[in-house]
GUBALUM-546163 format. One record per residue (C-alpha): residue in one letter; x, y, z. Coordinates in steps of 0.5 Angstrom, whole numbers, padded with zeros to 4 digits, always signed. Example, Ala and Ser with C-alpha at 12.3 -4.5 7.8 and 13.67 -1.06 7.14 Angstrom:
A+0025-0009+0016/S+0027-0002+0014/
% end
This chain:
M-0047+0077-0159/I-0044+0083-0162/R-0043+0089-0158/V-0044+0096-0162/G-0041+0102-0160/L-0046+0108-0162/S-0044+0115-0161/G-0043+0122-0163/G-0043+0129-0161/I-0049+0133-0157/G-0054+0134-0162/A-0052+0130-0167/G-0058+0125-0167/K-0056+0119-0163/S-0063+0118-0160/T-0066+0117-0167/V-0061+0112-0169/A-0062+0108-0162/R-0069+0108-0162/T-0069+0105-0169/F-0064+0100-0167/V-0069+0098-0161/E-0075+0098-0166/R-0071+0093-0170/G-0069+0088-0164/A-0063+0091-0161/Y-0061+0090-0154/L-0060+0097-0152/I-0055+0100-0146/D-0055+0107-0145/A-0049+0110-0141/D-0053+0116-0140/K-0059+0113-0137/I-0054+0108-0132/A-0050+0115-0130/R-0057+0117-0127/E-0059+0111-0124/V-0053+0110-0120/V-0054+0117-0117/A-0061+0116-0116/P-0064+0118-0109/G-0063+0113-0104/T-0057+0110-0108/D-0050+0109-0105/G-0047+0113-0110/L-0051+0119-0109/A-0050+0119-0101/E-0042+0118-0103/L-0043+0125-0108/V-0046+0128-0102/E-0041+0126-0097/A-0035+0128-0102/F-0038+0135-0105/G-0043+0137-0099/D-0051+0137-0099/D-0052+0143-0103/I-0051+0139-0109/L-0058+0136-0108/A-0065+0139-0110/D-0071+0140-0106/D-0074+0134-0107/G-0067+0130-0105/S-0065+0128-0112/L-0058+0130-0115/D-0058+0138-0118/R-0053+0136-0123/A-0051+0144-0125/A-0049+0145-0117/L-0045+0138-0118/A-0042+0141-0124/A-0040+0147-0121/K-0036+0144-0115/A-0033+0138-0119/F-0031+0141-0125/V-0027+0147-0122/D-0020+0143-0123/E-0017+0136-0124/E-0017+0134-0117/Q-0025+0135-0116/R-0026+0132-0123/Q-0022+0125-0121/R-0026+0125-0114/L-0032+0125-0118/N-0030+0120-0123/A-0028+0115-0117/I-0035+0115-0115/T-0039+0114-0121/H-0034+0111-0126/P-0034+0104-0122/R-0041+0104-0121/V-0043+0105-0128/G-0038+0100-0130/A-0041+0095-0126/R-0048+0096-0128/T-0046+0096-0135/W-0043+0089-0134/E-0049+0087-0131/L-0053+0089-0136/L-0048+0085-0141/G-0049+0079-0137/A-0056+0079-0138/A-0056+0080-0146/P-0058+0074-0150/D-0053+0070-0153/D-0055+0072-0160/A-0056+0079-0158/I-0054+0085-0162/V-0052+0090-0156/V-0052+0097-0158/Q-0048+0101-0153/D-0050+0109-0153/V-0044+0112-0150/P-0043+0120-0151/L-0036+0120-0149/L-0034+0113-0153/V-0028+0117-0157/E-0026+0121-0151/G-0026+0115-0147/G-0021+0111-0152/M-0027+0105-0152/A-0027+0104-0159/P-0023+0098-0160/F-0027+0094-0154/F-0033+0094-0159/N-0034+0090-0165/L-0037+0096-0169/V-0037+0103-0168/I-0043+0107-0171/I-0042+0115-0171/V-0048+0120-0172/H-0045+0126-0175/A-0048+0133-0176/D-0045+0140-0177/E-0043+0144-0171/E-0048+0150-0174/L-0054+0145-0175/R-0053+0142-0168/I-0053+0149-0165/E-0059+0150-0168/R-0062+0144-0166/L-0060+0145-0159/T-0063+0152-0158/G-0069+0150-0162/Q-0071+0143-0159/R-0068+0143-0152/G-0068+0151-0151/M-0060+0151-0149/D-0057+0158-0149/A-0053+0158-0156/D-0046+0160-0153/D-0047+0154-0148/A-0049+0149-0154/R-0042+0152-0157/A-0038+0151-0151/R-0040+0144-0150/I-0040+0142-0157/R-0032+0144-0157/S-0031+0141-0151/Q-0032+0134-0154/A-0028+0130-0159/T-0027+0133-0166/V-0030+0131-0173/E-0023+0128-0175/Q-0022+0124-0168/R-0029+0121-0169/R-0028+0119-0176/E-0022+0115-0174/V-0026+0110-0170/A-0032+0110-0174/D-0034+0104-0178/V-0040+0107-0180/W-0041+0114-0181/L-0049+0116-0181/D-0050+0123-0183/N-0055+0127-0180/S-0056+0133-0184/G-0063+0132-0186/T-0069+0130-0183/A-0070+0125-0177/D-0074+0120-0182/D-0068+0120-0187/L-0063+0118-0181/A-0068+0113-0179/A-0068+0110-0186/R-0060+0110-0186/A-0060+0107-0179/A-0065+0101-0181/R-0061+0099-0187/V-0054+0099-0183/W-0058+0094-0178/D-0061+0090-0184/E-0055+0090-0188/R-0049+0090-0184/L-0051+0088-0176/V-0056+0083-0177/P-0051+0079-0182/Y-0045+0080-0177/E-0048+0077-0171/A-0050+0071-0175/N-0043+0070-0178/V-0040+0071-0171/R-0045+0066-0168/A-0044+0061-0173/A-0036+0062-0173/T-0037+0064-0181/P-0032+0069-0184/A-0036+0074-0188/D-0035+0074-0196/R-0029+0077-0198/D-0026+0078-0205/D-0018+0077-0205/Q-0017+0076-0212/H-0020+0082-0216/T-0016+0089-0215/V-0019+0096-0214/P-0017+0103-0214/A-0013+0105-0208/D-0017+0107-0202/P-0014+0112-0198/A-0019+0110-0192/W-0015+0103-0192/A-0010+0106-0187/R-0015+0108-0182/Q-0019+0102-0183/G-0013+0098-0182/R-0011+0102-0175/R-0018+0101-0173/L-0017+0093-0174/R-0010+0093-0171/D-0013+0096-0165/R-0018+0091-0164/L-0014+0086-0165/R-0009+0089-0159/V-0015+0088-0155/L-0017+0081-0157/G-0009+0079-0156/A-0008+0082-0149/E-0002+0078-0146/H-0002+0073-0152/A+0000+0078-0157/V+0007+0082-0158/A+0005+0085-0164/V+0000+0087-0169/E+0001+0090-0176/H-0003+0092-0182/V+0001+0088-0188/G+0000+0087-0195/P-0002+0091-0201/T-0007+0095-0197/A-0002+0097-0192/V+0002+0101-0198/P+0000+0108-0200/D-0003+0109-0207/R-0003+0102-0209/D-0008+0099-0212/A-0010+0092-0209/P-0016+0087-0207/D-0021+0091-0202/V-0019+0086-0196/I-0015+0089-0190/D-0009+0084-0188/L-0007+0084-0181/Q-0001+0080-0178/I-0001+0078-0170/T+0005+0075-0167/A+0004+0071-0161/R+0009+0070-0155/D+0009+0063-0156/L+0006+0056-0158/A+0001+0056-0152/A-0001+0063-0153/S-0002+0062-0160/D-0008+0057-0158/A-0011+0062-0153/L-0010+0067-0159/A-0014+0063-0164/A-0020+0062-0159/A-0020+0070-0157/L-0020+0071-0165/V-0026+0067-0166/A-0030+0070-0160/G-0028+0077-0162/G-0031+0076-0169/F-0025+0073-0173/P-0027+0066-0175/G-0022+0061-0177/V-0021+0060-0185/A-0023+0053-0187/A-0016+0049-0188/E-0012+0054-0186/E-0010+0053-0179/T-0006+0060-0178/T-0011+0064-0182/F-0018+0068-0179/A-0022+0073-0183/S-0027+0078-0180/A-0035+0076-0180/D-0036+0083-0181/P-0040+0084-0188/G-0038+0091-0189/R-0030+0091-0188/P-0027+0084-0191/A-0021+0083-0187/T-0016+0077-0186/V-0012+0076-0180/R-0005+0071-0180/V-0002+0069-0173/V+0005+0068-0173/I+0010+0066-0167/D+0015+0071-0164/D+0022+0068-0167/S+0025+0070-0161/S+0021+0065-0157/G+0025+0059-0161/H+0019+0056-0165/D+0018+0056-0172/S+0015+0062-0175/T+0008+0059-0175/P+0004+0055-0170/
% end
C-alpha cells in the first residue's frame, strides 16, 4: 500500500478531495472522525476528560461540549498538554488499528487537518495540500458554515502558513474555483499519480525517469530535495547516519536532468542491508543491476537514491 497525507487549512476544501478519492477506491482514515470517536459517550476517553476538566464539559445529552472543553483546555500550555495526553494516544492507537485493517493494495488517504503543524509529512509516501486564499476561505466559512468572520479569520491564522504548507506539498490543489473543478483535479491526481504509484510500490518497480536530457533549472528542486531527504531520514531510522541531496539538481540555477539525486549513508554493512529493505518497502525499489542504487516509485517525482557506508566504520564506501 501507499499512505497519502491529505491536508489544508480550514475551509480550503479537503472534504471534496477526500470524497473524490473515496469514490475512486481510496481507503480513508479521517483524523477528525477518530478524534470524535475516542471521546464519544461511554468511552474511557470521555470519562478521563471529565475527570481532568470537570463534568461541566458535558452537554445535556452526555456528549462532549467541545466549546466548553476548549474554554478550559486552551487557557495555557499545561492544560493543552493535559488534553493532548488523554486524546493523542487514543487517536494514534485507533489510526494504527485502521491502518492494520487496510488491504495490501490500498491507497490509504489520511485526512489530517494539522498534518503540517504536527510535523507528520515525512511519514507519508505523498502529501497533498488543498489551498484557497484566506478571503475566499472566510467567505465559505461564514456563508456555508455560519461561522463568525472574526472567528474564522483567527482560526485560519492560528494554522500553518501558506509557505509551510508549500514546503511539504508533493501535490498542490488550488481550490479557487468550483467544487467540480477541484474534484476534477483530484480525479486526475488519483488516476495519473496515485494509482500508478501504488502499483509500482507493490511490484517493486521504479517509476520511469529521464536522467539523460537536461532541462532548465527549476527552483522547486531544492524544496523537493528537502522533502525526499526528510522521508529518507524516517525510512533510514537508526540505520542511516546522513541523508543528502546531491548531484546536479542540488546546485542552484544549474540546468540538469529532472531527477532528484540523494545519497544515504548507512552506519555499517549490516545497516546497509536493513536500509535496503526499508527503502523498497518505503517506495524506493532497487534499480536492476545496481545493488546500491534505488529509485522512487512515484511517477510524479523522479528520484534516485544511492546507498554508501560510513567511511568511519572501517568498510569500503559502498556495500
